N, C-alpha and C positions, 0 to 999 in steps of 0.2 A: 306806483306803476298802476295802470289799467288792466283789467282781465285780459284785453286783447293782446296787449305787450306782453304780459306773463305767458298768454298761450303760445304767443310766436316763439318765445325763448325755450319754453320748455319742449314744444312741438320740434322746433330748429335742433336742440340738443339730442333729442331722442332719434330723429330722422338721421342726424348726421352719424349717429352710432349705428343705425340699421345699415346704412350705406357703406360705412366703413369696413364693417363685417363683411358685407357682401363682396367688397373688394378684397379683403384679406383670405377669403375662404373660397375664391373661383373656383367653379368647376372644370377639372381638365380632362375628365373622362365621363363616358356614359355611366358608369357605376357610380361616379361622384355626383353627377347630375340627378340620377334617379334616388340612389339610396344613400347618399353620402360616403360612399366607398365601403358601407358597412363596418365602419369603425368609431361608431358614436358611443360615449360611456353611458351606463343606465341612468346616472344622475342627471346628465345633460340630455339625454333622451325623454326622460320624465318630464323635464322642464318644457322641452320643445312641444312634447305630445299635448301637455296640458295648455300650452299657449295655442296650439293647431285646434284644439278640441274647444277652448273658451273663445268662441267668435264674439261677433257684435251681437249676436241674438242672447248670449249669456252675460255679456257685459252691459249693453244697453238696454235690451229690449224684455230679458227675462223678469227681472224685478219690476219692470213698467208694467208688464201683464200681471204679475200678482198683485200689484198695487191697486189696479182697476177691478179685476176680477176676484181677488181674495182666494178662497178656497179653491174654485175652479181653475185659478191660473197656477196651482200647485202641481198640475198634471206635468208640466213642463220641467219643474224642478225634480219630480220623482222619475219621470221617464228618461231625462238626458242622464241624471245619475245613475240610476240602475242599469241604462244602457253601457255606461262604460265598464260597470263591473262585469257585465256579461261578455263585453268584448275581450277585456282582460283576462279573464279566466277560461272562458270556452273558446275563444279562436286565436287570438294574437300568438301564443306559444306555438301552435300547430301550423298556422300559416307560416311562421318564421321558419320553422323545420322544413318546409316545403322549399323555401328558398327562392322564391320568384320576386321580380321587382315591383309588381302591380296586381290587383286583383283580377282585370281581365287576363292576365297571364297566369294566373293560377287555375282559373275556369277553363281556358285554353287549354292548358296542358293536363290538368285533372279529368276533363271531359274529352281528351283526344280528339278536339275537333275545332277548326277554324269558324265554324258558324256560331258555336257556343262563344267561342272569344269576340266574334263580330257583335253578338247580341249584349254581352259584357261590355264592350267598348261603347255602345249606344246607351246603355243604363248608366254607365260612369260618366259620360259625357252630361246626360240630362240630369242627374244628381247634382254634379259638380256646378253646372249651369245656374241650377235652380238656387243652389247653396250660396254661390258666389256673388248672385244678385243682391242677397241680403246683406252681405259685407258691404259691399259697393255704396249701398243706400245708407248703412250706418256711417261710412266715411262721409258722404255727403250732409247727412245731418249735423255731424261735429264740425265739419268745415263752415257749414251756413252760419251756425251761431257764434262760434267762438273765434273764428278768423273774419267773421262778417261778410262772407263772400256767398254767392248764391250757390244751391245746391249742385247745379251741373258743374260749376266751376270747382267746388269742392271734390266732386268725383273724379273729375280729370287730373286734379292734383294727386289724389290716391292712386289712380291708375299708373301715372308716370313713376311713383315711388315703388310701388310694389312690383312692376313690371321690370325695374332695374335690377332689383336684387333677386327676383324671382329668375330671370333670364339669364344673368350673369352667373350667380351661385348655383343654380339649381337646387336640390335636397342639401348638398353641404352648406350652401350659402342660407338657405332658408333655416336649416336647424339651428345654426348658432344665432342668428337674427332672433328666432323664436325664443331662444333662451333669454335674451335680453327682452323681448317683448313681454316673457311672462312676468319678469321683474318689473317692470314699467307698470303693466296693467294691474298685478295684484296689489301694488303699492297704491295705486291711484284709486283702486276700488274700497281698499281698507282705511286708509286715512280718514276720507270722510265720514264713513261709516261709524269709526272710532269717535270721532269729534261729535258726532249728532248724537251718538249713543250717550255720551257723556253730558251732552247739552240737555237731552229730553229726559233721562233716567239716573245720571250719575254713575252709571256702570260703563267702564273701560271697555268691557268686552261686548260688542254688538249682539252676540247670541244670546247673552244674559239679559242685556237691556229691552230686547226684543220681547221678552217674556214677563218683563217686571212692572213697576207702578212709576206714575209721572209724580210730580210735586204735591198732588193732592190726594195721593195714594190710590189711584184708579189705575188698574192694569191698562197698559197701552192698547190691546186688542179690544178690552170692553169700551174703552173710549172711542176706538175707531168704530165698532159697531154702532154705537149711539150716533156717532157724527153720519154715518151712513143711511141709518133709517129716518133720522132727521130730514134727510135731502131725498129720501123716497127710493134710495138704493136699497138692494137687498143687504143683509147682514153681511160683513166681509168676511166672517167666519163660516159662514154656511154657503154651499153651491146650489146652483141652478141647474147645471149640466146633468144628464140621466147617467146612471151608475154604468150601462153599457158604453155610452160615450167617454166617459172618464177612463174605464178600463182600457177601450181600444185606442185612446190618444194615448195613454201611458205606454201600452204594449207596442205601439207603432215608434214611438220615440225609442224606446229601448231596443228593440230589434232593428230598427233603422240604425241606431249608434253602431251595433254590431256590424253592420252591413256597408259603413262609410268608407268609401276608398282612400280619402285623404288622412283618416285616422289609422286605418289599417297599415298603410305604407310605412306609416312611421316605425313599426316593430320590424321592418326590413333593414332598419340602419344600423342596428347594434350588431355586435360581432357574432354572437351564439345565442341560442334559445334561451339559456337559463337568464342571459341579460335581457330578453324581452320580457320575461317574467318579472324581474327586478324593476324594469323601466315602467311597467305598468302598475307597479305599486307605488312606485315614486309619483307618477301622473295622477294617480287617484289621491293621493295626500295633497297634492299641489291643488288639485281641482276643487276637492273639500272644501278648503279655506275660503273659496268664493261661494261655493253653492251653498253652504251654511250660512254664509253672511247675508245673501240675497233677500230672503223672507223678512229679515230685519231692515235692510233698507227700503223694501216695499212698504212696510208699515210706518216708517219715519216719514218717508216722502209723502206719502198719501194724507198723513194726519197734518203735516205742515202745510201741504197744498190746499186741504179745504179751510183749515183755520185761516190761511193768509188771503184766500180769494172770495170764500163763499159770503155773499151778501155785503161786500165791502164796495166801497165807491170806488169806480174806475180811476178817476183822478188820484186816488190816493196809493195806487197799484205801485210797487217797488219798480226800479230800474229792469230787472231781470225779467219781468213780465212784458215789459215793452220791447226788450231786446228780442225774447222770442217770438213775439207777435209779428217781427219784420221777416221772420224765417216762414210764417204762415202754419207753423206748428202748434200754435195757439190762436183762437179766432174768438172775439168777443163781438157778439152781435145784441145790441140794446134794444130789446124788442117791445119792451113797454116805456122806454124813454127816461127812466129814472136814474139813469147813470150809475146804478148799482148792478153788480154782478150777480146774478141768479144761476147759481150751479145746482141744478137738481136733475133727477132721474127722468122726470116728464121732458119728453123730446120737444113737444110743442111749448113748453115753457122755458126750457134751458137755454141759456145765451151764452153759455162757455164751451169751446169743442176743444179738446186737449189730445194731442197725438202722444199715445202712451210711451213711445220710444224716447222721449224727451226726460221721462222722471228721474232715471238715473242721472244724467248730465245736468239738469236743473235743481237736484237736491241740495247740492252744497250753496248754490244762489238763494234757493228759497231760505234755507236754514241761516243765512248770513254768515257762513264762513269766510275764512281769509281769501283774498284774490288767487294767491297762488295755490291753494286747495283746489278752487273751480278750475284753473288752468291744468292742473294736474290731471283731474278726470278727463278733461278733453284728449289730453295724450295718452291717458290709458284706454280710451274708446278707439282712437285709432290703432293703438298697439294691438288691440283684440281684433280689430276687423281686418287689420292688414296682415296679421299673422296667418289666420285662416283663409284668407283671399288667395295669399301666397301658397300654402297648401294645396288649395283647391286647382290653382292654376298650374302646378306641377302634375296633379292627376291628368287634367286635361291634355297636358302637352306630352305626357309619357304615354297617355292612351292612344294619342294620334301617332307620336313618333315610333315608339317601342312595339305596341300591340297592333296597330294598325299597318304602319309603313314598314317596320322591320321584320314582324313575324308574318305578314300576308301579302303584302304589294311588292314589296322589294326586298328578299331575305338577304341579298348580297350587298346591300348598302353599306358604305364604310362607316367606322365610329365617327368620324368627323361629320360625315353626311346625316347620321341619326341625330348628332348633336344639334347641328343646324336646323333640321326639322323640327325638333324638340322645342328650340328657341322662337321658331317662325310661329308654330302652334300657339304659344304662349302668348305672343303678341297679338294673334287674331283673337283669342280667348279672352284676353282683359279689355279689348274693345268691345266684345259683346258683352261681357259682365258690366262695363261701365253703362252700355245702354239701358241695361236692365236696372242699374243703380239709378239711373237718372228718370226711368219712367219704371217705378215699382209695382208689382201687383197686389201690393199689400203691406202691412207693417212688419218689420224685420223678421220677428220671430215667427209670424204666420207665414212667412214665405220659407224660411229654414225649416219650420214643421212639415212643409210639403216636400223638402228634399229627403228627409228621414223616411216619410211615408213611401217615397219612389224607391228608397235603398232598402226598405222592409219589404215592398212587393217583390224586389227583382233580385238583389244579391244574396240576403240572409239564408233563405233555404238552400240555394245553391252552394254555398259554402258551407253550410252546416251539415247538410247531406253529403257533400264532397268529402269531408273529415270523418264523420261517424259512421257512414253506410256504404261500404265498399261496392255494394250491387248497384248503386245509383249509376246509371249510365247517361251517355250524350243525349239520347232522345227524351228522357225524362226531363233532364236539366233544362234542356232548350225550352222544351214544351211549357214547362213550370215558370220560367223567367218571361216568356212571351206573354202568358196568360196574366201573370201578376202584373207586369210592367202596363199592359194596355187596360186592364182593369182599373189600376190607379190613375192612369191618365185620363180615362173617360171621365171618371168619377170626379177628379180634379177640375177638368175642363167645364163639366156640367154644374158642379155645386160651386165651385170658387170662383169661376170667371164666367158663370152663366152662358156657355155657347150652345146649350141645348135647351130644349123646352122643358119647362117643369123643374128648372134649376134653383129652387129655393129651398129653405130648411124644412118646410113641410113634406118635401119628397125624400129627404134624406132615407137612405136604405137602412132600415132597422133603428132609425135615429142615430147614426153615426155620422159624425161631421168629417169633412173632407180630410183634416188633420189626424183623424183616427182610422180613415179607412184602409191606410196601409197595412193594418191587422188583418182585416177581412182579405185583401188582395194577397197577403202572405199566406194565409192559410188555403186559399185556391191555388197558390204557387205550389205549395207542400203536396196537397191532394194530387194535383194534376203530374206533377214529376214522379210521384210513387206509382200512380196508376198506370201510367205511359211505361215506366221502367219494368213493370210486372209483365207486359206484353210485348217488349221488345229483347234484343239480345242482352246478356250481361257484359259488363266492360271487359277488355283484354284481361288476361291473368296479370300481365306486369303493371297494369294500372292499379289493380287490386292490392298488389305487392306492395306498391308506393303508398297507398293509403294506409295499410298495416303499418307501415313503417313509420308515418308521420304521428302515429299515436303511441309509439313506444317510448316511454320516459328514459330508459336507459339509452346512453347516447346523447342525451338533451344538452351535453358540453359543448357538443360541436354540430354545427347547422350541417344539413344535407343539401348542398348546393349542386344538384346535379343539373 
């Protein structure tokens, strides 16, 4: 059977499974739609959280970035892993004890202000739309190569599938679908990694293969350093980014993780606070399996790619190369008319352009693995993208229906009306997300990194101060969020999209990239919040009492659902 037939079979089976689960777990109430009835077990929630967390950026794009940028790409690995630890230890149990459905709900009630809720809704929508654009782009890439349809068609197919189970099942449907999706994506990520590790180093465990020698006794990383230098690239194991930029990107990804609304809401789906802690631990274990394997896949794929294409005749290129060419994600321009592929660092001489998002997907093909393994990776990539897209769509729909309509515009709306509003909001959201998936502003991980910067600049200070500083008032929180999000938006549009004069790398403030600027905007948020709160009235006594209650460990066995 061909790769395309294998892909249709595996994708068909997995999609049927997701749709079947969505029908089985259809949400019948707003509580089931928003937080799965708060009845999910810690193990199931850990699996679902891991799937929600490991998006197309983790599955498709992270290893691709590391394979091209080497040491510099490791900031994504450090930031996203560290950020989840920060979220699990510092925020999740306390937010669960507060007992609200959404992050804007927490901010609105903690800061006793609909203005604070409105700002939080705006920030949640901005973060979620930025993030979901990267997921839909990932879906389009997978479909365009393996099902041999154009990227636009691929995105539309993905939109229909995710809309079906997100709108029908809400959080209840999404949770159990994500359990299945985690199993698919981790199996799809690990199988080719194990195959290639054995093939290249003889080691069954990719993490060990990554640091071992090949058949000639040369360490893989030393070999890759040599290949890079021969082609004019900087050594794979040394970086070009400034230390301040590395620090800022890592910090922005970490605190952005801790402020991501679609991950935080997962901890509201368990029965009690102690279950939130347990599910965070399970999720960290499941996430670590993929994240510790990604650097190995990066080295394997980069080494195989260079050895396969560099200075080889175009006519002798294997079938995978021609297939990826049809997607436009690999382009060969024969500048010197010698029919040989010159892949070098020099932009004027280089003849090969490769979209880094294809590295994980193309890796099994480059290594010549069995066709079913290649198709399995496609199914895993779709599972990763769709699981996160579904979680993000739920954040968007709940922000509109629960925080905007129910809590602010029409408090008397019936439960049925609120459920309809949430589903309509999800339909609109998926259409907007599809548009950005078809017209993406960058490669998947770069788009997603901007979402983390936005979350770091807006939510993280408001949540941390809301939990650990009882004197933080609404004036301080609102001022901080507004300053943080506006700074991040200005910097992002200036230096990422070039909307303002002087929007190039030479003019970066303090040498910090747009992906790392969330750290600077976050500090501005903290400083603004604290200064404004010092010059404005303290929050009401009852609010201060609620904050004290959130942090009391005793009673952690039962959530405070007031």
